[in-house]
TIFIVEX-950996 format. One line per 4 residues: number of its first residue (from 1); their letters; for each residue x, y, z of N, C-alpha, C, O. Coordinates in Angstrom, 2 decimals. Layout:
# TIFIVEX-950996
NUM	A	X:Y:Z:X:Y:Z:X:Y:Z:X:Y:Z | ...
# end
This chain:
# TIFIVEX-950996
1	XXXX	14.51:-3.34:42.60:13.20:-3.49:42.89:12.53:-4.56:41.76:11.88:-5.47:42.28 | 12.61:-4.59:40.03:12.59:-5.21:39.09:13.56:-7.08:39.24:14.68:-7.59:39.32 | 12.21:-7.37:39.17:13.05:-9.08:38.99:13.53:-9.67:37.30:13.63:-8.61:36.68 | 13.73:-10.36:36.71:14.31:-10.69:35.31:12.74:-10.61:34.38:11.72:-11.01:34.94
5	XXXX	12.70:-10.26:33.41:12.55:-10.20:32.26:11.48:-11.40:32.13:12.01:-12.50:31.92 | 10.29:-11.40:32.21:9.32:-12.86:31.59:9.41:-12.94:30.77:9.71:-11.89:30.20 | 9.22:-14.42:29.70:9.33:-14.62:28.39:8.29:-13.10:27.45:8.65:-12.28:26.61 | 7.50:-13.24:27.86:6.18:-12.26:26.55:6.58:-11.08:27.41:6.55:-11.00:28.64
9	XXXX	7.15:-9.77:26.14:6.80:-8.68:26.09:5.98:-7.47:27.40:4.85:-7.03:27.21 | 6.35:-7.31:27.96:5.53:-6.47:28.67:5.01:-7.12:30.35:4.53:-6.64:31.38 | 5.24:-7.88:30.06:5.08:-8.95:32.17:6.79:-8.36:32.56:7.94:-8.04:32.28 | 5.77:-8.58:33.35:7.33:-7.80:34.50:6.41:-8.17:35.78:5.21:-8.07:36.04
13	XXXX	7.67:-8.68:36.51:8.17:-9.07:38.45:8.14:-7.89:38.68:8.77:-7.12:37.96 | 7.20:-7.30:40.06:7.81:-6.26:40.81:8.05:-6.63:41.80:7.50:-7.68:42.13 | 8.95:-5.98:42.74:9.25:-7.52:43.65:9.71:-5.78:44.37:10.41:-4.89:43.89 | 8.78:-5.88:45.98:9.27:-4.60:46.53:10.31:-4.60:47.81:10.22:-5.42:48.72
17	XXXX	11.18:-3.72:47.77:11.93:-3.88:48.73:11.84:-4.49:50.49:11.70:-3.61:51.34 | 11.88:-5.47:50.81:11.44:-6.03:52.22:11.71:-5.56:53.72:12.38:-6.35:54.39 | 11.27:-4.32:54.36:12.12:-4.62:55.23:11.89:-5.15:56.73:11.11:-4.63:57.53 | 12.42:-5.91:56.91:12.20:-7.24:58.20:13.32:-6.91:59.13:14.49:-6.58:58.93
21	XXXX	12.33:-7.18:60.59:13.37:-7.28:62.45:12.76:-8.08:62.82:12.01:-8.87:62.24 | 13.14:-7.89:64.25:12.66:-8.97:64.69:10.62:-8.70:64.94:10.06:-9.77:65.16 | 9.91:-7.79:64.91:8.84:-7.20:64.84:7.99:-7.59:63.87:6.77:-7.41:63.83 | 9.14:-8.49:62.61:7.66:-8.67:61.60:8.70:-8.19:60.54:9.92:-8.06:60.49
25	XXXX	7.09:-7.87:59.26:8.09:-6.69:57.96:7.26:-5.53:57.54:6.17:-5.28:58.04 | 7.83:-4.82:56.60:7.35:-3.97:56.08:7.58:-3.44:54.71:8.71:-3.64:54.27 | 7.05:-3.04:54.23:7.23:-3.33:52.67:5.99:-2.11:51.65:4.77:-2.15:51.54 | 6.91:-1.24:51.15:5.90:-0.45:50.07:4.73:-1.68:49.18:5.26:-2.77:48.97
29	XXXX	3.68:-1.57:48.83:3.20:-2.83:48.07:2.65:-2.10:47.19:1.71:-2.60:46.56 | 3.04:-0.74:46.87:2.36:0.10:45.65:2.64:1.65:45.74:2.11:2.22:46.70 | 3.33:2.34:44.94:4.14:3.78:45.10:4.10:3.70:43.05:4.60:2.95:42.21 | 3.27:4.85:43.01:2.72:5.23:41.79:4.21:5.29:41.28:4.56:4.19:40.86
33	XXXX	5.01:6.08:41.19:6.12:6.82:40.81:7.32:6.23:40.32:8.10:6.55:39.43 | 7.19:4.47:41.85:8.78:3.57:40.79:7.96:3.07:40.32:8.33:2.88:39.16 | 6.20:2.36:40.53:5.90:1.64:39.18:5.80:1.90:38.12:5.59:0.99:37.32 | 5.91:3.20:37.68:6.30:4.07:36.33:7.60:4.25:35.43:7.93:4.69:34.32
37	XXXX	8.25:3.56:36.73:10.14:3.79:36.00:10.01:2.36:35.70:10.32:1.89:34.61 | 9.46:1.51:36.87:9.44:0.04:36.45:9.02:-0.88:35.08:9.49:-1.96:34.72 | 7.80:0.08:34.39:7.21:-0.77:33.63:7.41:0.16:32.40:7.09:-0.31:31.30 | 8.06:1.87:32.47:8.71:2.67:31.61:7.31:3.46:30.78:7.15:3.72:29.59
41	XXXX	6.28:3.72:32.17:5.27:4.26:31.83:4.14:4.74:32.88:3.51:3.91:33.53 | 3.98:5.73:32.97:2.85:5.91:33.86:1.35:5.16:34.01:0.61:4.95:33.05 | 1.14:4.89:35.04:-0.70:3.17:35.02:-1.20:4.02:35.97:-0.59:4.76:36.75 | -2.37:3.83:35.82:-3.75:4.60:35.98:-4.54:3.51:36.45:-5.31:2.85:35.74
45	XXXX	-4.24:3.28:38.16:-5.23:2.09:38.80:-6.55:2.97:39.21:-6.67:4.11:39.64 | -7.61:1.84:38.84:-9.18:3.04:38.83:-9.99:1.54:39.47:-11.19:1.39:39.23 | -9.41:0.75:40.09:-10.28:-0.18:40.63:-9.40:-1.66:41.29:-8.84:-2.53:40.62 | -9.49:-1.60:42.63:-9.07:-2.68:43.24:-9.93:-3.67:43.24:-11.07:-3.28:43.00
49	XXXX	-9.75:-5.74:43.55:-9.96:-6.81:43.42:-9.51:-7.48:44.17:-8.29:-7.55:44.28 | -10.30:-8.15:44.89:-10.08:-9.26:46.01:-10.39:-10.41:45.49:-11.16:-10.34:44.53 | -10.11:-11.22:45.74:-10.74:-12.70:45.88:-10.24:-13.55:46.87:-9.28:-13.32:47.60 | -10.92:-14.50:46.86:-10.46:-15.29:48.33:-10.62:-17.13:47.95:-11.63:-17.48:48.58
53	XXXX	-10.23:-17.96:47.45:-10.84:-19.34:47.30:-10.34:-20.23:47.70:-9.33:-19.87:48.30 | -10.52:-21.73:47.72:-10.62:-22.69:48.64:-9.32:-23.67:47.60:-9.29:-23.10:46.51 | -8.69:-24.40:47.59:-7.78:-25.39:47.29:-8.47:-26.08:46.10:-9.45:-26.80:46.30 | -7.91:-25.86:44.77:-8.08:-26.80:44.06:-9.05:-25.43:42.92:-8.96:-25.60:41.70
57	XXXX	-9.78:-24.33:43.38:-10.41:-23.31:42.65:-9.39:-22.76:41.45:-8.35:-22.10:41.50 | -10.08:-23.27:40.48:-9.37:-22.18:39.18:-10.33:-21.35:38.58:-11.37:-21.78:38.09 | -9.95:-19.96:38.63:-10.50:-18.99:38.01:-10.12:-18.51:36.46:-9.00:-17.99:36.45 | -10.60:-18.54:35.41:-10.23:-18.12:34.27:-10.07:-19.07:33.81:-10.18:-20.24:34.19
61	XXXX	-9.56:-18.23:32.22:-8.80:-17.23:32.25:-9.90:-16.55:31.39:-10.61:-16.96:30.47 | -9.78:-15.35:32.04:-10.84:-13.30:32.07:-10.38:-13.07:31.43:-9.23:-13.50:31.41 | -10.85:-12.10:30.21:-10.53:-10.61:29.67:-11.42:-9.67:29.36:-12.55:-10.14:29.33 | -11.38:-8.76:29.16:-12.51:-7.80:29.02:-11.40:-7.66:27.52:-10.19:-7.59:27.28
65	XXXX	-12.87:-7.69:26.64:-12.48:-7.77:25.22:-12.26:-6.09:24.35:-11.32:-5.79:23.62 | -13.74:-5.02:24.84:-12.68:-3.65:24.37:-12.01:-2.86:25.17:-11.09:-2.06:25.02 | -12.98:-3.41:26.52:-12.37:-2.27:27.32:-11.59:-3.40:28.36:-12.15:-3.84:29.36 | -9.77:-3.91:27.83:-8.97:-4.43:28.39:-8.45:-3.74:29.45:-8.07:-2.58:29.32
69	XXXX	-8.38:-4.52:30.79:-7.74:-4.07:31.79:-6.03:-4.89:32.03:-5.61:-6.02:31.78 | -5.35:-3.53:32.70:-3.87:-3.82:33.00:-4.21:-4.45:34.62:-4.85:-3.64:35.28 | -3.96:-5.49:35.20:-3.45:-5.99:36.39:-2.44:-5.66:37.08:-1.43:-5.57:36.38 | -2.25:-5.42:38.24:-1.02:-5.79:39.01:-1.97:-6.79:40.33:-2.85:-6.54:41.15
73	XXXX	-1.10:-8.12:39.87:-1.50:-9.16:40.95:-0.62:-9.52:42.28:0.45:-10.07:42.53 | -1.28:-9.14:42.73:-0.32:-9.97:44.25:-1.06:-11.28:44.93:-2.17:-11.56:44.47 | -0.66:-11.91:45.73:-1.30:-13.03:46.77:-0.94:-12.74:48.02:0.15:-12.79:48.57 | -2.28:-12.35:48.49:-1.71:-11.92:50.12:-1.75:-13.38:51.31:-1.36:-13.38:52.48
77	XXXX	-2.19:-14.20:50.76:-2.06:-15.54:51.40:-2.31:-16.83:50.63:-3.07:-16.92:49.67 | -1.71:-17.68:51.07:-1.57:-18.74:50.56:-0.41:-18.90:48.92:0.46:-18.15:48.47 | -1.04:-20.36:48.37:0.08:-19.91:46.80:-0.83:-20.51:46.00:-1.66:-21.33:46.41 | -0.67:-19.98:44.35:-1.73:-20.13:43.39:-0.24:-19.75:41.99:0.84:-19.18:41.85
81	XXXX	-1.37:-20.63:41.18:-0.11:-21.17:40.06:-1.75:-20.64:39.08:-2.93:-20.93:38.91 | -0.42:-19.46:38.60:-0.92:-18.43:37.96:-0.53:-18.34:36.20:0.60:-18.48:35.74 | -1.91:-18.03:35.34:-1.04:-18.06:33.91:-2.13:-16.72:33.66:-3.16:-16.27:34.16 | -0.91:-16.33:32.23:-1.59:-15.06:31.62:-1.34:-15.64:30.19:-0.46:-16.50:30.10
85	XXXX	-2.12:-15.20:28.87:-2.11:-15.32:27.63:-2.21:-14.35:26.96:-2.99:-13.44:27.26 | -1.29:-14.31:25.69:-1.11:-12.67:25.00:-2.43:-12.92:24.19:-2.61:-14.09:23.86 | -3.44:-11.92:23.79:-4.46:-12.05:23.40:-4.05:-10.43:22.32:-4.75:-10.19:21.33 | -3.18:-9.73:22.61:-2.67:-8.34:22.04:-2.86:-8.77:20.03:-2.33:-9.52:19.22
89	XXXX	-3.67:-7.98:20.07:-3.47:-8.13:18.18:-2.23:-7.49:17.78:-1.78:-6.42:18.17 | -1.65:-8.52:16.76:-0.12:-7.80:16.48:1.00:-7.76:17.42:2.06:-7.15:17.57 | 0.06:-8.98:18.18:1.44:-9.18:19.09:2.54:-10.89:18.65:2.16:-12.03:18.39 | 3.74:-10.37:18.75:4.11:-11.45:17.98:4.28:-13.08:18.59:4.77:-14.16:18.27
93	XXXX	3.46:-12.36:19.80:3.81:-13.46:21.24:1.67:-13.37:21.78:1.02:-13.29:22.82 | 1.35:-13.48:20.05:-0.07:-13.92:20.61:-0.19:-15.22:20.52:0.31:-15.96:19.67 | -1.17:-15.63:21.84:-1.73:-16.81:21.86:-0.96:-17.82:22.74:-1.28:-18.95:23.09 | 0.51:-16.85:23.07:1.32:-17.76:24.17:1.07:-17.76:25.31:-0.06:-17.53:24.88
97	XXXX	0.99:-17.78:26.05:1.07:-17.94:27.92:1.61:-18.09:28.44:1.82:-19.28:28.23 | 2.50:-17.67:29.54:3.57:-17.49:30.61:2.57:-18.01:31.95:1.40:-17.66:32.13 | 3.35:-18.89:32.79:2.87:-19.68:33.98:3.71:-19.17:35.23:4.92:-19.22:35.00 | 3.36:-18.66:36.57:4.37:-19.11:37.34:3.60:-19.07:38.91:2.53:-18.60:39.28
101	XXXX	4.44:-19.63:39.44:3.37:-20.28:40.87:4.09:-18.43:41.63:5.20:-17.90:41.59 | 2.81:-18.02:42.22:3.39:-17.40:43.03:2.61:-17.29:44.51:1.45:-16.95:44.25 | 2.76:-17.43:45.82:2.41:-17.23:46.93:2.84:-15.74:47.96:3.26:-14.72:47.42 | 2.69:-15.84:49.16:2.15:-14.59:49.60:3.80:-14.99:50.66:4.15:-14.32:51.63
105	XXXX	4.32:-15.82:50.31:5.82:-16.07:51.26:6.67:-14.89:50.76:7.70:-14.64:51.38 | 6.37:-14.22:49.79:7.35:-13.96:48.40:6.20:-12.51:48.27:5.01:-12.77:48.13 | 6.48:-11.59:48.31:5.46:-10.64:48.09:5.12:-9.59:46.96:4.48:-8.58:46.71 | 6.10:-10.63:46.37:6.71:-9.95:44.48:5.12:-9.89:44.05:4.20:-10.46:44.62
109	XXXX	5.03:-8.96:42.77:3.55:-9.16:42.31:4.12:-9.04:40.85:5.15:-8.54:40.39 | 2.87:-9.81:40.19:3.15:-9.65:38.42:2.65:-8.45:37.77:1.43:-8.34:37.65 | 3.22:-7.75:37.44:1.73:-6.72:36.31:1.57:-7.15:34.86:2.33:-6.74:33.99 | 0.99:-7.64:34.72:0.36:-8.33:33.08:-0.64:-6.65:32.66:-1.58:-6.00:33.12
113	XXXX	0.12:-6.59:31.76:-0.58:-5.22:31.03:-2.10:-5.19:30.16:-2.54:-6.34:30.24 | -2.62:-4.74:29.74:-3.99:-4.67:29.20:-3.36:-4.95:27.80:-2.52:-4.39:27.09 | -4.50:-6.59:27.70:-4.61:-6.90:26.57:-4.06:-8.69:26.64:-3.48:-9.39:25.80 | -4.55:-8.97:28.03:-3.94:-10.67:28.53:-5.41:-11.02:29.05:-6.30:-10.44:29.67
117	XXXX	-5.20:-12.21:28.51:-6.16:-13.40:29.51:-5.87:-13.54:30.72:-4.64:-13.60:30.83 | -6.45:-13.64:31.81:-5.72:-14.07:32.84:-6.81:-14.99:34.12:-7.98:-14.79:34.47 | -5.69:-16.10:34.58:-6.35:-17.13:35.58:-5.21:-17.51:36.38:-4.02:-17.35:36.10 | -5.96:-18.27:37.90:-4.94:-19.11:38.64:-5.85:-20.29:39.57:-6.95:-20.19:40.11
121	XXXX	-4.98:-21.29:39.49:-5.29:-22.45:40.09:-4.80:-22.57:41.75:-3.62:-22.79:42.03 | -5.63:-22.44:42.59:-5.14:-22.22:44.07:-4.56:-23.36:44.73:-5.36:-24.22:45.11 | -2.94:-23.61:45.02:-2.31:-24.44:45.54:-2.16:-24.74:47.07:-1.63:-25.81:47.36 | -2.48:-24.08:47.87:-2.96:-24.25:48.99:-4.09:-24.79:49.66:-4.95:-25.37:48.99
125	XXXX	-4.24:-24.67:51.14:-5.70:-24.77:51.00:-6.51:-23.30:51.03:-7.20:-23.15:50.02 | -6.55:-22.68:51.55:-6.83:-21.49:50.97:-6.39:-20.05:49.73:-5.26:-20.30:49.32 | -6.81:-19.04:49.24:-6.04:-18.42:48.75:-6.31:-16.99:48.72:-7.51:-16.77:48.59 | -5.72:-16.11:48.80:-5.98:-14.43:48.74:-5.63:-13.99:47.63:-4.52:-14.47:47.42
129	XXXX	-5.97:-13.27:46.67:-5.58:-12.22:45.72:-6.03:-10.93:45.96:-7.07:-10.56:46.51 | -5.17:-10.35:45.53:-5.21:-8.40:45.34:-4.99:-7.57:44.28:-4.04:-6.80:44.44 | -5.87:-7.44:42.72:-4.91:-7.00:41.92:-5.94:-5.63:41.57:-7.16:-5.52:41.42 | -4.88:-4.74:41.53:-5.67:-3.34:40.92:-5.60:-3.51:39.48:-4.78:-4.35:39.11
133	XXXX	-6.35:-2.85:38.48:-6.87:-2.78:37.69:-6.87:-1.47:36.92:-7.32:-0.51:37.55 | -6.47:-1.25:35.73:-6.48:0.02:34.79:-7.28:0.71:33.96:-7.21:1.71:33.25 | -8.29:-0.38:34.34:-10.34:-0.21:33.53:-11.23:-0.76:34.75:-10.93:-1.51:35.69 | -12.22:-0.24:34.48:-13.04:-0.62:34.98:-14.08:-2.08:34.52:-14.45:-2.35:33.37
137	XXXX	-14.38:-2.84:35.79:-14.57:-4.34:35.10:-16.03:-4.05:34.67:-16.73:-3.34:35.39 | -16.62:-4.69:33.25:-17.59:-4.17:32.98:-18.41:-5.72:32.38:-18.41:-6.02:31.19 | -19.04:-6.52:33.43:-19.75:-7.69:33.34:-20.04:-8.06:31.33:-19.63:-8.96:30.60 | -20.81:-7.02:31.13:-21.12:-7.07:29.54:-19.86:-6.98:28.34:-20.01:-6.86:27.12
141	XXXX	-18.83:-7.06:28.97:-17.76:-7.03:28.46:-16.60:-8.01:28.62:-15.58:-8.29:27.99 | -17.17:-8.39:29.62:-15.96:-9.34:30.16:-15.89:-10.80:29.15:-16.84:-10.98:28.39 | -14.82:-11.75:29.17:-15.16:-12.34:28.27:-13.82:-14.14:28.81:-12.87:-14.26:29.58 | -14.43:-14.93:28.04:-12.92:-16.21:28.86:-12.93:-17.13:27.69:-13.72:-17.15:26.74
145	XXXX	-12.07:-17.77:27.89:-11.28:-18.62:27.71:-10.70:-20.18:28.29:-9.87:-20.33:29.19 | -11.42:-21.31:27.44:-11.41:-22.44:27.84:-10.01:-22.93:28.93:-8.92:-22.88:28.36 | -9.97:-23.36:30.33:-9.27:-23.05:30.84:-8.03:-24.64:30.26:-6.82:-24.60:30.51 | -8.63:-25.75:29.58:-7.88:-26.25:29.58:-7.79:-26.73:27.76:-7.34:-27.79:27.32
149	XXXX	-8.33:-25.69:27.06:-7.56:-26.13:25.48:-6.63:-25.96:25.05:-5.79:-25.08:25.21 | -6.71:-27.25:24.12:-5.26:-27.69:23.57:-4.91:-26.87:23.12:-4.01:-26.82:23.96 | -4.70:-25.99:22.49:-4.58:-25.03:21.55:-3.43:-24.29:22.67:-2.23:-24.16:22.45 | -3.98:-23.98:23.57:-3.02:-23.34:24.33:-1.98:-24.25:25.01:-0.97:-23.63:25.35
153	XXXX	-1.97:-25.57:25.31:-1.51:-26.33:26.26:-0.95:-26.03:27.35:0.26:-26.27:27.38 | -1.43:-25.58:28.31:-1.27:-25.00:29.72:-0.25:-26.01:30.08:0.24:-26.66:29.16 | 0.19:-26.28:31.47:0.62:-27.56:31.92:0.02:-27.54:33.43:0.63:-27.79:34.47 | -1.14:-27.24:33.30:-1.89:-27.04:34.71:-0.90:-28.32:36.03:-0.63:-29.50:35.83
157	XXXX	-0.72:-27.78:36.82:-0.01:-28.95:37.76:-1.75:-30.21:38.26:-2.86:-29.92:38.71 | -1.22:-31.24:37.95:-1.99:-32.37:38.01:-2.47:-32.36:39.84:-2.13:-31.58:40.73 | -3.24:-33.36:39.86:-4.36:-33.53:40.65:-6.24:-33.84:40.56:-6.74:-34.66:39.79 | -6.71:-33.31:41.15:-7.70:-33.18:40.92:-8.53:-32.57:40.47:-8.55:-31.52:41.11
161	XXXX	-9.64:-32.55:39.34:-10.48:-31.99:38.68:-10.68:-30.92:39.68:-10.99:-30.99:40.87 | -10.28:-29.39:38.53:-10.72:-28.20:39.94:-11.91:-27.48:39.51:-12.61:-27.77:38.54 | -12.08:-26.51:40.32:-13.64:-26.38:41.11:-13.78:-24.82:40.06:-13.09:-23.83:40.33 | -14.76:-24.84:38.90:-14.89:-23.94:38.53:-16.19:-23.57:38.32:-17.10:-24.38:38.49
165	XXXX	-16.46:-22.06:37.85:-17.68:-21.51:38.08:-18.47:-21.99:36.97:-17.73:-22.46:36.10 | -20.01:-22.07:36.59:-20.20:-22.23:35.27:-20.07:-21.60:34.15:-20.32:-22.01:33.02 | -19.53:-20.22:34.61:-19.02:-19.77:33.37:-17.61:-20.17:32.87:-17.41:-20.42:31.68 | -16.79:-20.21:33.65:-15.77:-21.12:32.78:-15.78:-22.17:32.27:-14.91:-22.32:31.41
169	XXXX	-16.67:-23.30:32.52:-16.82:-24.75:32.89:-17.23:-24.46:31.03:-16.59:-25.18:30.27 | -18.20:-23.51:30.38:-18.75:-23.37:29.45:-18.10:-22.33:28.19:-18.55:-22.07:27.07 | -16.82:-21.85:28.93:-15.82:-21.28:28.08:-15.59:-21.25:26.79:-15.03:-22.31:26.54 | -15.68:-20.72:25.97:-15.17:-20.79:24.60:-13.50:-21.28:24.31:-12.47:-21.07:24.95
173	XXXX	-13.69:-21.83:23.36:-12.05:-21.98:22.87:-10.91:-21.00:22.40:-11.36:-19.99:21.86 | -10.06:-21.04:22.46:-9.12:-20.04:22.32:-9.32:-19.84:20.83:-8.90:-18.80:20.33 | -9.94:-20.81:20.03:-9.54:-20.31:17.97:-11.35:-19.52:18.52:-11.62:-18.48:17.92 | -11.95:-19.81:19.11:-13.10:-18.31:18.84:-12.65:-17.10:19.80:-13.45:-16.21:20.06
177	XXXX	-11.21:-17.09:20.38:-11.25:-15.83:20.95:-11.16:-14.77:19.96:-10.87:-15.12:18.82 | -11.35:-13.55:20.20:-11.20:-12.23:19.01:-9.63:-11.65:19.37:-9.49:-12.00:20.54 | -8.64:-11.09:19.02:-7.27:-10.41:19.33:-7.75:-8.97:20.20:-8.86:-8.56:19.84 | -7.34:-8.47:20.85:-7.81:-7.59:21.64:-6.72:-6.46:20.99:-5.53:-6.58:20.68
181	XX	-7.47:-5.54:20.93:-7.24:-3.75:20.58:-6.23:-2.72:21.93:-6.61:-1.92:22.78 | -5.02:-3.18:21.63:-4.94:-1.83:23.53:-4.52:-1.13:22.58:-4.16:0.03:22.77
# end
């Protein structure tokens, strides 16, 4: 079920077994028992979030400071360039990032434990994402880091200038972010 480990401890691909035949396909997108075995601990999800965005939209890099959320991210439609940044206090990979391309054509999911900033850029005409979270969204606790911060040096796909929310356009630098205690 799981794919090879990603270069930052705790991040993990989750790949369901897909049953295909002439009618289409079927897969179990989440099974609590199997998920706990794959990540090595029980995880309780409390909220599902879904977004629909058009080509060029960049959402992120978002995180919660006091109530960090673990996220299980899946692309339902389209394709995205997904980025996570390690903000865990004391982590040997603090400030490092991982970027991956995710697509609805491959039903794998990305497990992002609490303590990471997360963002994505839509590569297809539209993309729809679904992600489960381990804590509730708290607008007073939400933080962001500038998507193009030179200290992070994220190699976003080139092309046109991304479409950003006002909050993401004015996000502070990575140097201004405080580590997240998990």
